[in-house]
C-alpha positions as a printed NumPy array, in Angstrom:
array([[ -7.666,  22.794,   6.624],
       [ -7.612,  19.061,   6.167],
       [ -4.324,  17.856,   4.666],
       [ -3.749,  14.826,   2.455],
       [ -0.684,  12.825,   3.558],
       [  0.555,  10.613,   0.749],
       [  3.811,   9.041,  -0.327],
       [  5.493,  11.58 ,  -2.61 ],
       [  9.118,  10.527,  -2.103],
       [ 11.266,   9.794,  -5.092],
       [  8.545,  11.253,  -7.322],
       [ 11.044,  12.678,  -9.79 ],
       [ 12.432,   9.221, -10.545],
       [  8.981,   7.752, -11.003],
       [  7.833,  10.584, -13.233],
       [ 10.725,  10.145, -15.604],
       [ 10.879,   6.38 , -15.657],
       [  7.143,   5.788, -15.541],
       [  7.706,   2.452, -13.74 ],
       [  4.506,   0.587, -12.962],
       [  3.884,  -1.397,  -9.778],
       [  3.09 ,  -4.569, -11.755],
       [  5.366,  -5.445, -14.644],
       [  3.301,  -8.451, -15.725],
       [  0.834,  -6.097, -17.43 ],
       [  3.515,  -4.176, -19.319],
       [  4.267,  -4.597, -23.023],
       [  7.202,  -6.705, -24.097],
       [  8.804,  -5.517, -27.322],
       [ 11.906,  -6.272, -29.35 ],
       [ 14.662,  -3.742, -29.693],
       [ 17.67 ,  -3.781, -31.96 ],
       [ 20.896,  -2.579, -30.329],
       [ 23.372,  -4.51 , -32.418],
       [ 21.652,  -7.688, -31.187],
       [ 17.902,  -8.138, -30.989],
       [ 16.878,  -7.91 , -27.336],
       [ 13.634,  -7.971, -25.358],
       [ 12.583,  -4.762, -23.651],
       [  9.584,  -3.658, -21.591],
       [  7.36 ,  -0.628, -22.082],
       [  5.689,   0.238, -18.751],
       [  1.912,   0.376, -19.139],
       [  1.454,   2.967, -16.427],
       [  2.234,   6.604, -17.28 ],
       [  2.189,   8.68 , -14.108],
       [  1.741,  12.02 , -15.875],
       [  0.935,  13.112, -19.407],
       [  3.89 ,  15.487, -19.145],
       [  6.476,  12.705, -18.813],
       [  7.656,   9.997, -21.155],
       [  7.623,   6.308, -20.413],
       [ 11.152,   4.898, -20.456],
       [ 12.223,   1.59 , -21.978],
       [ 13.178,  -1.07 , -19.409],
       [ 15.885,  -2.199, -18.818],
       [ 17.311,   1.304, -18.794],
       [ 20.089,   1.804, -21.328],
       [ 22.597,   4.531, -20.301],
       [ 23.494,   7.058, -22.976],
       [ 26.672,   6.468, -24.973],
       [ 28.143,   9.767, -23.734],
       [ 26.411,   9.761, -20.364],
       [ 29.321,  10.675, -18.068],
       [ 30.471,  13.762, -19.95 ],
       [ 27.67 ,  16.068, -18.78 ],
       [ 28.969,  16.17 , -15.191],
       [ 32.418,  17.42 , -16.209],
       [ 31.248,  19.721, -19.007],
       [ 28.527,  21.752, -17.275],
       [ 29.189,  24.287, -14.535],
       [ 26.619,  23.426, -11.847],
       [ 24.246,  20.641, -10.82 ],
       [ 21.388,  23.054, -11.527],
       [ 22.519,  23.268, -15.152],
       [ 22.838,  19.494, -15.401],
       [ 19.269,  18.913, -14.219],
       [ 17.719,  21.723, -16.264],
       [ 19.61 ,  20.761, -19.418],
       [ 18.147,  17.242, -19.353],
       [ 14.626,  17.964, -18.105],
       [ 14.318,  21.101, -20.221],
       [ 15.115,  19.074, -23.336],
       [ 12.224,  16.777, -22.441],
       [  9.895,  19.779, -22.256],
       [ 11.028,  20.935, -25.677],
       [ 10.712,  17.4  , -27.076],
       [  6.982,  17.446, -26.342],
       [  6.479,  20.115, -29.006],
       [  7.055,  17.479, -31.703],
       [  7.182,  14.081, -29.968],
       [  4.041,  13.463, -27.917],
       [  4.448,  11.394, -24.707],
       [  1.29 ,   9.556, -25.819],
       [  3.065,   8.06 , -28.835],
       [  6.798,   8.198, -28.119],
       [  9.007,   6.467, -25.571],
       [ 12.194,   7.952, -24.113],
       [ 15.67 ,   6.519, -24.304],
       [ 19.032,   8.131, -23.535],
       [ 21.156,   8.803, -26.594],
       [ 22.383,   5.642, -28.345],
       [ 23.666,   7.156, -31.611],
       [ 26.476,   9.568, -30.717],
       [ 29.375,   7.655, -29.145],
       [ 31.452,   9.265, -26.41 ],
       [ 34.51 ,   9.666, -28.637],
       [ 32.353,  11.383, -31.288],
       [ 30.965,  13.868, -28.767],
       [ 34.478,  14.545, -27.45 ],
       [ 35.774,  15.196, -30.968],
       [ 32.925,  17.623, -31.705],
       [ 33.554,  19.543, -28.462],
       [ 37.19 ,  20.24 , -29.339],
       [ 38.471,  23.33 , -31.075],
       [ 38.903,  23.304, -34.824],
       [ 42.596,  22.816, -35.7  ],
       [ 44.854,  24.604, -38.143],
       [ 46.843,  22.458, -40.578],
       [ 49.913,  22.821, -38.386],
       [ 47.954,  21.774, -35.29 ],
       [ 46.555,  18.746, -37.123],
       [ 50.071,  17.651, -37.973],
       [ 51.254,  18.264, -34.4  ],
       [ 48.379,  16.157, -33.009],
       [ 48.835,  13.489, -35.692],
       [ 45.293,  13.917, -36.994],
       [ 43.926,  13.827, -40.515],
       [ 41.711,  16.471, -42.107],
       [ 38.751,  14.07 , -41.746],
       [ 39.355,  14.02 , -37.983],
       [ 39.252,  17.808, -37.719],
       [ 35.718,  17.766, -36.278],
       [ 35.908,  20.373, -33.514],
       [ 32.94 ,  22.749, -33.386],
       [ 34.675,  25.371, -31.249],
       [ 36.739,  28.122, -32.922],
       [ 40.42 ,  27.812, -33.864],
       [ 43.028,  29.149, -31.466],
       [ 45.805,  30.194, -33.83 ],
       [ 48.226,  30.898, -31.005],
       [ 48.734,  34.474, -32.162],
       [ 48.715,  37.281, -29.605],
       [ 48.605,  37.221, -25.814],
       [ 46.72 ,  34.526, -23.893],
       [ 44.065,  37.072, -23.006],
       [ 43.663,  38.229, -26.626],
       [ 43.43 ,  34.662, -27.9  ],
       [ 40.776,  33.626, -25.393],
       [ 38.637,  36.701, -25.938],
       [ 38.973,  36.409, -29.719],
       [ 38.074,  32.708, -29.79 ],
       [ 36.334,  31.587, -26.575],
       [ 34.912,  28.113, -26.09 ],
       [ 31.252,  28.476, -27.028],
       [ 30.101,  24.849, -27.028],
       [ 30.368,  23.139, -23.612],
       [ 28.374,  19.946, -24.151],
       [ 26.15 ,  18.001, -26.54 ],
       [ 23.263,  15.919, -25.194],
       [ 21.286,  13.407, -27.256],
       [ 17.824,  12.122, -26.377],
       [ 16.15 ,   9.427, -28.488],
       [ 12.394,   9.043, -28.972],
       [ 11.07 ,   5.639, -30.063],
       [  7.741,   4.344, -31.349],
       [  6.188,   0.879, -31.236],
       [  5.527,  -0.767, -34.611],
       [  2.864,  -3.283, -35.641],
       [  5.348,  -6.161, -35.399],
       [  5.899,  -5.265, -31.719],
       [  9.334,  -3.771, -32.348],
       [ 10.715,  -0.402, -31.307],
       [ 12.009,   2.069, -33.857],
       [ 13.962,   5.309, -33.521],
       [ 11.525,   7.892, -34.886],
       [ 12.802,  11.108, -33.33 ],
       [ 15.836,  12.729, -31.772],
       [ 16.451,  15.817, -29.666],
       [ 19.922,  17.36 , -29.503],
       [ 20.813,  19.878, -26.816],
       [ 23.745,  22.23 , -27.338],
       [ 24.975,  23.671, -24.023],
       [ 26.642,  27.049, -24.631],
       [ 28.918,  28.998, -22.307],
       [ 27.86 ,  32.409, -21.027],
       [ 31.317,  32.766, -19.478],
       [ 34.58 ,  31.427, -20.944],
       [ 37.112,  30.421, -18.277],
       [ 40.836,  30.178, -19.   ],
       [ 44.293,  30.252, -17.414],
       [ 47.297,  32.276, -18.547],
       [ 49.644,  29.597, -17.256],
       [ 49.306,  25.988, -16.146],
       [ 47.965,  25.742, -12.568],
       [ 47.692,  29.532, -12.539],
       [ 44.797,  31.809, -11.622],
       [ 41.522,  31.404, -13.466],
       [ 40.356,  34.286, -15.646],
       [ 36.972,  34.754, -17.235],
       [ 35.513,  36.368, -20.325],
       [ 31.781,  37.082, -20.449],
       [ 30.131,  36.265, -23.782],
       [ 27.211,  38.471, -24.813],
       [ 23.751,  36.961, -25.206],
       [ 23.712,  37.966, -28.862],
       [ 27.038,  36.246, -29.541],
       [ 25.977,  33.074, -27.715],
       [ 22.858,  32.774, -29.859],
       [ 24.709,  33.631, -33.074],
       [ 27.451,  31.062, -32.533],
       [ 25.005,  28.465, -31.223],
       [ 22.959,  28.637, -34.417],
       [ 26.104,  28.257, -36.542],
       [ 27.108,  25.172, -34.553],
       [ 23.586,  23.749, -34.88 ],
       [ 23.847,  23.98 , -38.676],
       [ 26.987,  21.829, -38.609],
       [ 25.467,  19.33 , -36.182],
       [ 22.344,  18.961, -38.347],
       [ 24.48 ,  18.41 , -41.437],
       [ 26.552,  15.719, -39.73 ],
       [ 23.503,  13.896, -38.354],
       [ 22.026,  13.711, -41.849],
       [ 25.08 ,  11.767, -43.043],
       [ 24.517,   9.017, -40.433],
       [ 22.409,   5.977, -41.335],
       [ 20.316,   6.039, -38.149],
       [ 19.474,   9.738, -38.326],
       [ 19.382,  10.695, -42.001],
       [ 15.603,  10.275, -42.335],
       [ 14.138,  10.952, -38.876],
       [ 12.727,  14.188, -37.371],
       [ 15.342,  16.026, -35.295],
       [ 14.944,  18.892, -32.826],
       [ 18.008,  20.951, -31.873],
       [ 17.847,  23.264, -28.846],
       [ 20.275,  25.905, -27.572],
       [ 20.92 ,  26.053, -23.806],
       [ 22.775,  28.986, -22.238],
       [ 24.418,  27.644, -19.106],
       [ 24.936,  29.801, -16.029],
       [ 28.324,  30.902, -14.623],
       [ 30.198,  28.607, -12.229],
       [ 29.144,  30.578,  -9.13 ],
       [ 25.444,  30.689,  -9.995],
       [ 22.847,  29.284,  -7.583],
       [ 20.231,  29.014, -10.328],
       [ 20.237,  27.1  , -13.604],
       [ 20.802,  28.513, -17.055],
       [ 17.995,  28.475, -19.615],
       [ 17.086,  27.426, -23.138],
       [ 17.033,  30.303, -25.605],
       [ 15.854,  28.792, -28.916],
       [ 15.117,  25.564, -30.779],
       [ 14.618,  24.382, -34.335],
       [ 12.987,  21.291, -35.806],
       [ 13.928,  19.375, -38.934],
       [ 11.224,  17.177, -40.397],
       [ 12.182,  13.734, -41.651],
       [ 14.628,  14.05 , -44.537],
       [ 15.151,  17.829, -44.219],
       [ 18.862,  18.573, -44.323],
       [ 18.975,  22.29 , -43.528],
       [ 17.644,  24.519, -40.758],
       [ 14.99 ,  26.907, -42.046],
       [ 13.841,  28.74 , -38.919],
       [ 14.215,  29.048, -35.146],
       [ 11.682,  29.462, -32.354],
       [ 12.694,  31.682, -29.456],
       [ 12.271,  30.339, -25.903],
       [ 11.51 ,  32.975, -23.29 ],
       [ 12.511,  31.195, -20.076],
       [ 14.499,  32.338, -17.065],
       [ 15.344,  31.084, -13.569],
       [ 15.077,  33.665, -10.791],
       [ 16.422,  33.394,  -7.247],
       [ 14.238,  34.301,  -4.253],
       [ 15.04 ,  36.456,  -2.369],
       [ 17.162,  38.623,  -4.68 ],
       [ 17.319,  42.13 ,  -6.11 ],
       [ 16.425,  40.739,  -9.53 ],
       [ 13.257,  39.152,  -8.129],
       [ 12.236,  42.389,  -6.403],
       [ 12.865,  44.499,  -9.494],
       [ 11.417,  42.227, -12.195],
       [  8.796,  40.172, -10.312],
       [  7.706,  42.344,  -7.412],
       [  4.372,  40.605,  -6.723],
       [  5.883,  37.106,  -6.607],
       [  8.767,  38.458,  -4.532],
       [  6.245,  39.77 ,  -1.986],
       [  4.502,  36.371,  -1.774],
       [  7.844,  34.744,  -1.06 ],
       [  8.962,  37.4  ,   1.436],
       [  5.778,  37.019,   3.492],
       [  6.152,  33.213,   3.453],
       [  9.758,  33.496,   4.597],
       [  8.911,  36.041,   7.3  ],
       [  6.232,  33.83 ,   8.857],
       [  8.694,  30.938,   9.107],
       [ 11.387,  33.116,  10.694],
       [  8.934,  34.518,  13.228],
       [  8.12 ,  31.171,  14.832],
       [ 11.291,  29.072,  14.504],
       [ 14.523,  30.209,  16.166],
       [ 16.687,  27.417,  14.704],
       [ 15.779,  28.335,  11.148],
       [ 18.748,  28.849,   8.81 ],
       [ 17.1  ,  30.573,   5.851],
       [ 14.949,  29.768,   2.863],
       [ 15.894,  29.856,  -0.811],
       [ 13.502,  29.704,  -3.745],
       [ 14.219,  29.101,  -7.433],
       [ 11.453,  30.128,  -9.784],
       [ 11.161,  29.238, -13.467],
       [  9.503,  31.918, -15.573],
       [  8.046,  31.402, -19.024],
       [  7.674,  34.961, -20.209],
       [  6.161,  36.761, -17.238],
       [  4.44 ,  33.646, -15.849],
       [  5.903,  31.813, -12.861],
       [  5.537,  28.177, -13.957],
       [  7.466,  26.485, -11.139],
       [  8.771,  27.457,  -7.709],
       [ 11.095,  25.133,  -5.786],
       [ 11.922,  26.091,  -2.205],
       [ 14.688,  24.689,   0.01 ],
       [ 14.387,  25.069,   3.785],
       [ 17.362,  23.926,   5.894],
       [ 16.625,  23.654,   9.616],
       [ 18.056,  21.891,  12.654],
       [ 15.526,  19.614,  14.365],
       [ 15.812,  18.161,  17.871],
       [ 13.281,  15.386,  17.347],
       [ 10.831,  13.824,  14.885],
       [  7.843,  15.49 ,  16.542],
       [  9.378,  18.886,  15.843],
       [  9.984,  17.924,  12.193],
       [  6.343,  16.854,  11.83 ],
       [  5.073,  20.011,  13.457],
       [  7.277,  22.226,  11.299],
       [  6.154,  20.427,   8.136],
       [  2.501,  20.899,   9.071],
       [  3.096,  24.589,   9.704],
       [  4.976,  25.13 ,   6.424],
       [  2.268,  23.259,   4.487],
       [ -0.308,  25.704,   5.798],
       [  1.891,  28.658,   4.827],
       [  2.317,  27.314,   1.291],
       [ -1.45 ,  27.172,   0.832],
       [ -1.919,  30.567,   2.47 ],
       [  0.756,  32.689,   0.802],
       [  1.026,  31.466,  -2.774],
       [ -1.736,  31.886,  -5.381],
       [ -3.423,  28.689,  -6.517],
       [ -2.   ,  28.893, -10.053],
       [  1.649,  28.711,  -8.893],
       [  3.043,  25.155,  -8.566],
       [  5.206,  24.985,  -5.44 ],
       [  7.581,  22.282,  -4.202],
       [  9.188,  22.606,  -0.765],
       [ 12.088,  20.462,   0.423],
       [ 12.779,  20.572,   4.166],
       [ 16.264,  19.376,   5.09 ],
       [ 18.475,  18.977,   8.143],
       [ 22.031,  17.778,   8.741],
       [ 20.581,  14.241,   8.603],
       [ 19.253,  14.726,   5.065],
       [ 15.803,  15.405,   3.622],
       [ 13.126,  15.498,   6.309],
       [  9.98 ,  16.278,   4.317],
       [  8.647,  17.079,   0.86 ],
       [  5.622,  19.281,   0.175],
       [  4.164,  19.472,  -3.338],
       [  1.343,  21.821,  -4.341],
       [  0.302,  21.409,  -7.957],
       [ -1.245,  24.317,  -9.841],
       [ -4.86 ,  24.896,  -8.733],
       [ -4.794,  21.855,  -6.419],
       [ -7.131,  22.086,  -3.434],
       [ -4.802,  20.063,  -1.2  ],
       [ -1.031,  19.576,  -1.158],
       [  0.826,  16.271,  -1.243],
       [  3.113,  15.787,   1.743],
       [  5.652,  13.127,   2.67 ],
       [  7.631,  12.998,   5.903],
       [ 10.709,  10.809,   5.615],
       [ 11.27 ,   8.163,   8.289]])
């Protein structure tokens, strides 16, 4: 089979930013961020599934919090990119441009992530009733540490804001949509004493969804009191993050959309998504056919390469459909020729073992870093391959 060798490196960055090779053909617009500034809208949109991003890039007001608030890097990536998928339900990439959250300041997000305080706790912390903004439940201090943490676990781990802008006739940009992600804990971690052992309390799926929807009601109400967000469409999505030891990401469970001016949430749409690890018992039990495809792929690699260290796949399911499969292959190479030969061999196996409708991305790594990237889009006749120099 003839293979197409093209530059696919750093594709994720390009897909999100939508940067064009020639900026002179891009649109210059004015943007108001306190002061009126000039920004650029890239003309070139690499994929209809990704938003063009305003240049220069403006970091979100609460950008750094996500790293400390979410359990794994898989959750961090899925939380952000998954929100963009949900955003497309109401904010088309053809008409809207992406910008990281510029409305919710870091101190606001921090205050919302706290626990609610009792009157005595407010006084102890020298806070007013107006500053009692925590969205997590009150810890009254009554009972044992274990009882308190199981009675009132931390449900809300993080809040992420994404802004969606449109271009007006006067060549200015306007905030015309917002997506809020609420990251919810599936496991509450706590200590019985400072620097002591870590304990955990598993929160049921039903309780996560119930509490998440209650929190969303409060968030929607607060956003409608703010000048910038009182009259724009807002989508709020619930994300159930995975435990700390998970090797796959959590998943979104539901979202709601408020049309411009609507102050209350009227309904929710369920999201049937799940990440599955390959190989695993869960994959064999729930997705036997896909598990067999992966097992045969893995077996063929192990048969011919002695210095192979294993292969791990992470599949995203929407309902019963496998919509994305990302495979990591760590291997020790003794030369560039071997890396090229291995990449060619794996590319053939990808096309041979996986059905055409399954999108597959394979990352081949060594102790020196990433050696090659193989991307097979759904129903593509040829894969895209890049071997790193």
